[in-house]
C-alpha positions as CSV (number, residue, x, y, z in Angstrom):
1,M,50.5,144.2,275.8
2,V,54.0,142.6,276.2
3,G,56.4,142.8,273.5
4,D,56.3,144.5,269.9
5,I,52.5,146.1,270.9
6,S,52.0,147.0,266.9
7,R,52.5,144.2,265.9
8,S,50.0,142.8,269.0
9,M,47.9,145.4,267.9
10,Q,47.8,144.7,264.4
11,D,46.7,140.4,265.9
12,N,44.5,141.2,268.0
13,I,42.9,143.8,266.4
14,M,42.2,141.5,262.7
15,K,40.2,138.9,265.5
16,S,38.0,141.9,266.8
17,H,34.5,143.0,266.1
18,L,34.3,145.8,267.5
19,I,36.9,148.3,270.1
20,L,36.5,150.0,272.5
21,F,38.2,153.4,272.8
22,I,38.9,155.4,275.2
23,A,39.2,159.6,274.2
24,T,41.0,161.8,276.1
25,N,42.9,164.5,275.3
26,N,46.2,162.1,275.9
27,S,44.9,159.7,273.1
28,L,44.0,161.7,270.8
29,Y,46.6,163.9,270.8
30,N,49.6,162.3,272.4
31,S,49.2,158.7,271.3
32,T,50.7,157.7,268.6
33,D,49.6,154.2,269.6
34,C,45.6,155.1,270.2
35,N,45.8,156.4,267.0
36,F,47.1,153.3,264.7
37,E,44.7,151.3,266.7
38,I,42.1,153.4,264.9
39,E,44.0,153.6,261.6
40,L,44.1,149.2,262.1
41,A,39.7,149.2,262.9
42,R,39.0,151.7,260.0
43,R,41.5,149.5,257.7
44,H,39.5,146.3,258.7
45,N,36.3,147.3,259.0
46,I,36.1,147.2,262.7
47,K,33.4,149.3,264.7
48,I,34.9,151.6,267.0
49,I,32.7,152.9,270.0
50,P,34.5,156.1,271.3
51,I,34.5,156.0,275.1
52,K,34.4,159.9,275.7
53,G,36.2,161.6,278.8
54,I,35.9,164.6,280.3
55,D,38.6,166.4,278.9
56,V,37.6,166.0,275.0
57,G,34.2,167.1,273.2
58,W,31.9,165.2,270.9
59,E,33.0,167.7,268.3
60,E,36.5,166.8,268.5
61,L,36.1,163.0,267.9
62,E,34.0,164.0,265.2
63,K,36.1,165.1,263.6
64,L,37.7,162.1,263.6
65,G,35.0,159.7,262.2
66,L,34.0,158.5,266.0
67,K,30.5,159.4,265.9
68,R,28.8,160.7,268.8
69,T,26.2,158.1,268.0
70,L,27.9,155.1,268.7
71,G,29.7,156.2,271.6
72,T,29.1,157.0,275.5
73,E,30.4,159.6,277.9
74,Y,32.6,158.8,280.8
75,N,31.3,160.2,284.1
76,P,33.7,160.4,287.0
77,K,31.3,161.4,289.5
78,R,29.1,158.0,288.6
79,F,32.3,156.0,287.9
80,D,30.3,152.5,289.9
81,T,27.7,152.7,287.0
82,I,29.5,153.3,284.2
83,V,31.6,149.7,283.8
84,Q,27.4,149.0,283.3
85,N,26.4,150.8,280.8
86,I,29.1,150.2,278.9
87,Y,28.4,146.6,278.9
88,D,24.6,147.1,278.6
89,Y,25.5,149.8,275.4
90,I,27.9,146.8,273.8
91,K,24.7,145.3,274.3
92,K,22.7,146.8,272.6
93,F,25.1,147.6,269.6
94,K,25.7,143.8,268.6
95,R,21.9,143.2,269.2
96,E,21.3,146.4,266.7
97,I,24.5,146.0,264.4
98,D,24.7,142.8,262.3
99,L,28.7,142.7,263.0
100,F,28.6,139.6,260.5
101,D,27.5,140.9,257.4
102,K,29.1,144.1,256.4
103,E,26.7,144.8,254.0
104,K,23.4,144.4,256.1
105,D,26.1,146.1,259.3
106,V,26.2,150.1,257.2
107,I,22.3,149.8,257.0
108,E,21.9,148.4,260.7
109,Q,24.3,151.1,261.5
110,K,22.7,153.9,260.1
111,L,19.0,152.5,261.5
112,M,20.9,152.9,264.6
113,E,22.0,155.9,264.2
114,L,18.3,157.9,262.9
115,K,16.7,156.0,266.4
116,D,19.9,158.1,268.0
117,I,19.1,161.5,266.2
118,F,15.0,160.5,266.8
119,G,15.7,159.9,270.3
120,M,18.1,163.0,271.0
121,V,15.5,165.1,269.4
122,V,12.1,164.0,271.0
123,N,14.2,163.9,274.6
124,S,15.6,167.7,273.9
125,N,14.2,170.6,276.3
126,E,13.7,172.5,272.8
127,F,11.4,169.9,271.2
128,K,9.4,169.3,274.6
129,N,9.2,173.1,275.2
130,N,7.7,173.5,272.2
131,F,5.9,170.0,272.0
132,I,3.9,172.0,275.7
133,K,4.2,175.6,274.2
134,Y,2.3,174.7,270.3
135,Y,0.1,171.6,271.9
136,S,-3.2,173.3,271.3
137,Q,-2.1,173.7,267.6
138,I,-1.2,170.3,267.3
139,E,-3.6,168.0,269.2
140,N,-5.8,167.9,266.5
141,I,-3.4,165.7,265.0
142,F,-3.5,162.6,267.7
143,S,-7.3,162.3,266.7
144,H,-6.3,160.6,263.7
145,K,-5.4,156.9,263.6
146,K,-2.5,155.4,262.9
147,K,-3.0,152.6,261.8
148,T,-1.3,151.4,258.7
149,W,3.0,152.5,258.4
150,K,2.5,155.1,255.7
151,E,-0.2,156.6,258.6
152,K,2.7,156.6,261.4
153,V,5.0,158.1,259.3
154,N,2.7,160.4,258.1
155,F,1.6,161.6,261.7
156,L,5.2,162.4,262.4
157,H,5.3,163.9,259.6
158,E,2.6,166.6,260.6
159,I,4.0,166.6,264.3
160,F,7.7,167.7,263.3
161,K,6.0,169.9,260.0
162,K,3.8,172.0,262.9
163,I,6.4,172.1,265.8
164,N,9.4,173.0,263.3
165,E,6.6,176.0,261.8
166,F,6.3,178.4,264.6
C-alpha cells in the first residue's frame, strides 16, 4: 500500500469478504494500523481469520474477539506448509460460511464453531483416555441402532453423559 494507508485500508477492506490477520505481539499491541484494520473489518461485518503467531496466545486473541475456531496457527518450523494450510483453511472456511448472506452466515459460523469444538473434544487426550478407561461401561451404547437423526443425537448424548459422569 502506497500513500495514505488508512484510506487504502478503508477502500480495500470494504471490497473484501474476509481478512487474514497475522496476530503477533507487535500487531496486537504496537500497531495502530492493525488495530484500525480489525476495527474496519468489524464495522463492515467482514470475517477475520486470525493466524496466531508464536509470541501470542489464543486467550489474548479471544479477548479481542478473534476466535480460535476461525483461526489457525503459524509454526516457523513448518514454514513450507503454512501457505498450503492457510489456503486449505480458507477453502474450508468459504465452503462452510456463506460470505454473501449475512443472516445465514451467522448460523453457519456457529455451526462451524460447534463442529470445531466437537472435534477438539473428541480428539483431546482427556476424551480419548476416558473413553478407553470407561469403554467397558459404555460399550453397550454402541450396540443400539442409530438410523434416525434423533437416535444419533441420543447416542452422542449418552456417550458424553457417561464419560462426563466418571
